[in-house]
Each structure stands twice: as C-alpha cells, then as structure tokens.
Legacy VTK file of the C-alpha trace (Angstrom):
# vtk DataFile Version 3.0
C-alpha trace
ASCII
DATASET POLYDATA
POINTS 220 float
-12.149 -2.729 22.895
-14.602 -2.497 19.933
-14.990 -4.626 16.936
-12.000 -2.616 15.068
-8.409 -3.750 15.072
-6.628 -1.215 17.281
-2.977 -0.975 16.761
-0.578 0.941 19.278
2.274 2.498 17.452
5.642 3.391 18.721
5.673 6.816 16.984
9.028 7.730 17.825
10.406 4.523 16.866
12.951 4.143 13.719
15.250 6.583 12.130
12.511 9.009 11.110
10.071 8.664 14.046
6.676 10.201 13.096
7.788 11.146 9.536
7.656 7.640 8.429
5.335 6.145 11.018
2.388 8.293 10.190
2.298 7.857 6.439
2.768 4.070 7.085
-0.482 3.952 9.317
-2.152 5.930 6.544
-1.203 3.336 3.928
-2.232 0.541 6.266
-5.578 2.126 6.604
-6.145 2.425 2.974
-5.830 -1.474 2.772
-7.994 -2.112 5.915
-10.750 0.440 6.812
-11.257 -1.596 10.074
-8.115 -0.305 11.541
-7.793 2.200 14.508
-4.542 3.690 15.759
-2.951 4.845 19.025
0.253 6.819 18.403
2.520 7.311 21.295
5.152 9.914 21.336
5.778 13.669 21.223
2.351 15.134 20.290
4.132 18.424 18.780
5.911 16.068 16.401
3.122 13.678 15.406
0.392 16.256 14.728
1.966 18.140 11.740
2.190 14.796 9.970
-1.203 13.707 11.046
-2.745 16.691 9.578
-1.958 15.615 6.166
-3.920 12.530 6.599
-7.535 13.439 7.686
-9.107 10.085 7.204
-6.167 8.723 9.539
-6.731 11.454 11.924
-10.335 10.481 12.356
-9.401 6.900 13.631
-6.371 7.807 15.718
-5.590 9.200 19.045
-2.285 10.657 20.398
-0.800 9.681 23.715
1.926 12.190 24.673
5.387 11.324 26.092
8.573 13.157 26.153
10.708 10.059 26.280
11.915 7.757 23.340
14.301 4.619 23.400
17.397 5.598 21.484
18.543 3.260 18.680
21.778 2.627 20.638
20.350 2.097 24.072
21.011 -1.443 25.792
18.053 -3.407 26.474
18.821 -3.713 30.010
19.138 0.134 30.513
15.763 0.625 28.457
14.050 -1.688 30.727
15.053 0.078 33.639
14.904 3.646 32.484
12.203 3.488 29.592
8.934 2.856 31.553
7.445 6.139 30.241
9.010 5.770 26.783
6.898 5.839 23.527
7.841 2.026 23.007
6.910 0.854 26.671
3.653 2.906 26.639
2.711 1.268 23.391
3.420 -2.131 24.696
1.486 -1.502 27.824
-1.579 -0.531 25.797
-1.688 -4.143 24.569
-1.290 -5.509 28.129
-3.971 -3.183 29.327
-6.204 -4.494 26.413
-6.702 -0.945 24.857
-4.987 -2.249 21.758
-4.765 -5.640 20.064
-1.090 -5.376 18.807
1.833 -2.951 18.977
4.307 -1.966 16.124
7.581 -0.076 16.583
10.294 0.435 14.097
12.682 1.205 16.977
15.444 -0.410 19.142
14.969 -4.017 18.352
16.684 -5.521 21.442
14.635 -2.981 23.702
11.397 -4.037 21.981
12.071 -7.629 22.416
13.041 -7.295 25.982
10.097 -5.087 26.854
7.475 -7.184 25.090
8.808 -10.301 26.579
8.703 -8.725 30.156
5.285 -7.009 29.854
3.355 -9.294 27.433
5.109 -12.688 28.134
5.462 -15.388 25.579
2.542 -17.795 24.363
2.403 -21.118 26.568
4.871 -23.358 25.286
7.024 -20.872 23.611
10.287 -19.995 25.411
11.688 -17.072 23.266
10.283 -14.539 20.878
11.624 -14.705 17.202
12.070 -11.894 14.346
10.353 -13.065 11.341
10.632 -11.517 7.899
9.132 -12.298 4.486
11.730 -12.815 1.722
11.122 -12.752 -1.958
12.115 -15.726 -4.155
11.840 -16.392 -7.862
8.039 -17.351 -7.658
6.958 -16.924 -4.064
7.753 -15.422 -0.828
8.963 -17.340 2.313
8.900 -16.686 6.015
12.332 -16.845 7.650
12.897 -16.903 11.497
14.744 -16.144 13.812
16.498 -13.185 12.151
18.329 -11.940 15.139
16.454 -12.010 18.493
18.418 -14.942 19.742
22.186 -15.499 19.761
21.940 -19.312 20.707
18.949 -21.834 20.362
18.144 -25.079 21.832
16.590 -27.677 19.736
13.329 -27.098 21.434
13.456 -23.387 20.546
14.188 -24.194 16.768
11.002 -26.275 16.881
9.141 -23.573 18.325
10.287 -21.234 15.693
9.093 -23.885 13.063
5.819 -23.904 14.558
5.549 -20.273 14.680
6.655 -19.671 11.211
4.247 -22.364 9.882
1.372 -20.792 11.892
2.198 -17.268 10.361
2.347 -18.703 6.808
-1.092 -20.385 7.298
-3.002 -17.722 9.120
-1.615 -14.584 7.578
-0.207 -15.566 4.139
-2.727 -18.222 3.439
-0.617 -21.470 2.852
-2.592 -24.443 3.824
0.333 -26.675 4.098
3.566 -24.794 4.691
6.720 -26.406 3.925
9.290 -25.994 6.881
13.118 -26.415 6.457
15.894 -25.823 8.835
18.655 -23.794 7.586
21.885 -25.676 7.697
25.316 -25.785 6.367
24.243 -28.844 4.148
21.278 -31.018 3.356
22.729 -34.124 4.757
21.491 -35.583 8.002
24.983 -35.626 9.614
25.525 -31.932 8.871
25.111 -29.104 11.535
25.608 -28.677 15.282
23.776 -30.928 17.862
20.964 -28.556 18.417
19.784 -28.433 14.658
20.187 -32.144 14.240
18.122 -32.696 17.424
15.485 -30.213 16.347
15.343 -32.240 13.028
14.699 -35.429 14.777
11.795 -33.885 16.731
10.237 -32.366 13.617
10.332 -35.576 11.862
8.430 -37.253 14.694
5.717 -34.731 15.837
2.548 -33.365 14.373
2.596 -29.572 13.647
0.812 -27.352 11.326
3.132 -27.880 8.547
5.067 -30.267 6.488
8.948 -30.755 7.520
10.859 -30.769 4.488
14.531 -31.423 6.060
17.697 -29.347 6.107
17.942 -26.634 3.566
20.901 -24.431 2.397
21.061 -20.837 1.583
20.801 -21.475 -2.275
17.495 -23.543 -1.394
15.939 -20.231 -0.406
LINES 1 221
220 0 1 2 3 4 5 6 7 8 9 10 11 12 13 14 15 16 17 18 19 20 21 22 23 24 25 26 27 28 29 30 31 32 33 34 35 36 37 38 39 40 41 42 43 44 45 46 47 48 49 50 51 52 53 54 55 56 57 58 59 60 61 62 63 64 65 66 67 68 69 70 71 72 73 74 75 76 77 78 79 80 81 82 83 84 85 86 87 88 89 90 91 92 93 94 95 96 97 98 99 100 101 102 103 104 105 106 107 108 109 110 111 112 113 114 115 116 117 118 119 120 121 122 123 124 125 126 127 128 129 130 131 132 133 134 135 136 137 138 139 140 141 142 143 144 145 146 147 148 149 150 151 152 153 154 155 156 157 158 159 160 161 162 163 164 165 166 167 168 169 170 171 172 173 174 175 176 177 178 179 180 181 182 183 184 185 186 187 188 189 190 191 192 193 194 195 196 197 198 199 200 201 202 203 204 205 206 207 208 209 210 211 212 213 214 215 216 217 218 219
C-alpha cells in the first residue's frame, strides 16, 4: 500500500447502500485528501452515485460482487454463506493488506463475527467492542461496549477501558482520559461481581487513562 490511507467500504451495507455510502466517502475526502477508497458491491448500483463525485471517483476503485449480507441475517449464517459478500470482501482487503481499515453500516453481528474470524483481535483483547461518541453539555465522551457482547468478564471490562482510553487519546486528542465504569450506583458495593472485580483491577494497574470509579447514567 502507498502512503495514503486506504479504506475498504462495504458499499451495500446499511439501509440505503451506495446512496449513503458514496456521499459519505465524498464528505470524508473533503476533510482528508489523503484518503483512498475501495468500494465493494454491485457496480451498477455504485457507479451512478460515484459519477456525481468526480474527485472521489479519481481516488476510488469498485470491486464487484452480487452478494450482500442482509440486515436480518444471523451472524452464523452470514459466516457460512457470505464469503463473497461485499462485507466479507471488504474485510478480506484489510487482511490481505490492500486496505488499512474497513467500514460497514450493515449487519453489526455479521460484521463483528466476520472481522473477529478474519482479522482477529489485538493481543490481550478477548472480544471486540462497539464504541460511539456521545455529546454532553460541554464535551463528548467515548462509550463502549454498545452491543457487541451480551455478557462480559471483569477482564473484558478492563480491556474495554483500555480500548476506549486509547481511542480518546489517539483519535480525540485527550492526553489523560477519565475512565468510568457505568454502574447502578457510585458506591463501591454496588453492581454485580464482574464490574466490582473490574474496578479493583483498574484501581491497581497502569493504563493510558485515569480511573474515575463507578458512574451512573446521569454522570454521562
């Protein structure tokens, strides 16, 4: 790959597919001229939208496939039958070092399952996590996990704290992120065993952030 940042896009993902994905890529290119894009999906559906964005067209390639993962498809079925889907091929592009990262607005469960199987997790990270930026009165916060995992061990919660604080530092520019564990109360005795065990670990270990204790929903 060149010195540019190449993004593999699941052009068929989301409710609108290329109608939303292509303009989204065009907006990203306006903010960062160093981006390059690989669109995976139905060429006939992608090209009409790409023609409206000449600058984007110059830095993009289309990789055709007729198959797309539906929003209602179960992750296990998507893993077995979606090897030629736009989502899977976009993920493969990262694994094959043709792209630096993959973006999809499609089936979240399928995306997590495929990415975990093909790309694996970083060393020391057991599970992937969904993160999002939430606005507050005076700043934004990074919150995770937002739905990738139904149950988490204390170790996983600690790993999420590390992932979130690294994101806050590297992407959002916060030198010393404050990390809180969302709980039913701020008292040390509140919450289930896993979250209290995670709190004990975060109080003792060094990580790229500052542990602020338990927080409730109104603290956000």
